[in-house]
N, C-alpha and C positions, 0 to 999 in steps of 0.2 A: 468531471472536474472542471473548474474554471480555467479557461485557456489563458487568461490574463496573468495568473500566478504561475510560477514555476511548478512543475509536477512534483519535484522533490520537496519544495516548501509545503505543498499541500499534504504530501505523505507525512511529513513531520508534524503538521498540525493535527492530522488524523490520529497519529500516534500519541500526541499529547492529550487529546480528548479521551482516547482509550485508557490512558494512564489515570486520568482524573476519575473515570468511571471505576477503574480497579481500586483506586484509593477510597472510594465510597463503599467498597466491599462487594462489588459486582464483578465477577470474573468474565473477561472477554477472551475467547479463544484466539490465540495468535494466528492460526491458520485462517480464521474468519476475517481477521484484520487484513491479512495479506490478500485474500480473495476480494475483499471489498475495494481495496485500492486498485487492484488489477482491473476489476470490472469497471471502475470509474475513470480509467485512463482515457484521454481524448481520442477521437477517431483517428487522428494522425499516427497514433501509437498502436494501431490495430494489429499489425504483424508482431510487434514486440509483446503485446499483451497476450496474444495467442500462444507464443512460445513460453511465456511465464506461466500461463494457466496450466500447461502440461507439466510444469515443474513445481507448482505451488506447494505440493506436499513437502518439498525439500527446502523451500524458502522460509527463512525467518524474517521478521520485520527488518532487522539490521541488514540481512542479505538483500532483501528487496530494495531498500533505500540505496544501498551501494550499487545495485544493478541499474536503478533509475538514474543515478548520477552518471554512470558510464554511458548510458544511452543518451 
């Protein structure tokens, strides 16, 4: 992820792109979206990302963005 933009803003942007893809008739698994965002977190978020990866089966996009806001 680009360090110049806020992590939450980038997660929203990714979610919007995924929604546009879905609008074209291509389904994108929500867990894949969550995993993609977690993987692309900046290096400074390494410990937080590690904790989220272990819980990614439980995280929805909404829950992930909320968690990113808190962090």
